[in-house]
Steps between C-alpha positions, in 0.01 A plus 500: 500500500140595430450537874803727520362713217165535675670585828714762325187660354348530847805682635550702182141622507542616857832674432357678196200615702258302284376325814515587867806377682422181691790383716347153542458453123855625444636247749297223338655591164847505651441152641421383146835645391674335795353160417585530131854619561571192710382264223554678173858397427409132517257548211793527258709183536775415256341359184182708519628772270238460228142403437148586600525861380729598786578866564819396676807646333800278424698721739339311791711197410795689350538720809359284776700676770366837386145365487531356849642830625210690341251269671682551830485878455124472452466273805711736712307810390173321567614391846603858582162631385317241710709591801432871449122437466417849372165631617458791259544559128765761578703250700442216254646665190865503606466161666341328200726668243788251549254209463376624165851597391608139563199377301591725209863389510397137467252575221755711313772236518331162531166524320420518131277781380144400423 
């Protein structure tokens, strides 16, 4: 997930106007999200609930269907953003909003606070 965090910072910086909007960099970040969303659920098999200082909340295993649905929401929002391929900051905001909303939903429900 470190790669996802770095990718999110790239897009976030552009959306906040901290850096110039770069459509190629945004797409590269979205591809990181796409790759992670296709693999992430498998990182939490039954029996991996504890250990190694995990930030995974017990709700991942207690509400597996909800967790899988949240991951699918993120994957779907990411796919829609990739398909839209926004070329400007103004276009990107509404397109990337569902991606980050899906990220927040998963963090709020399936990740322990630091």
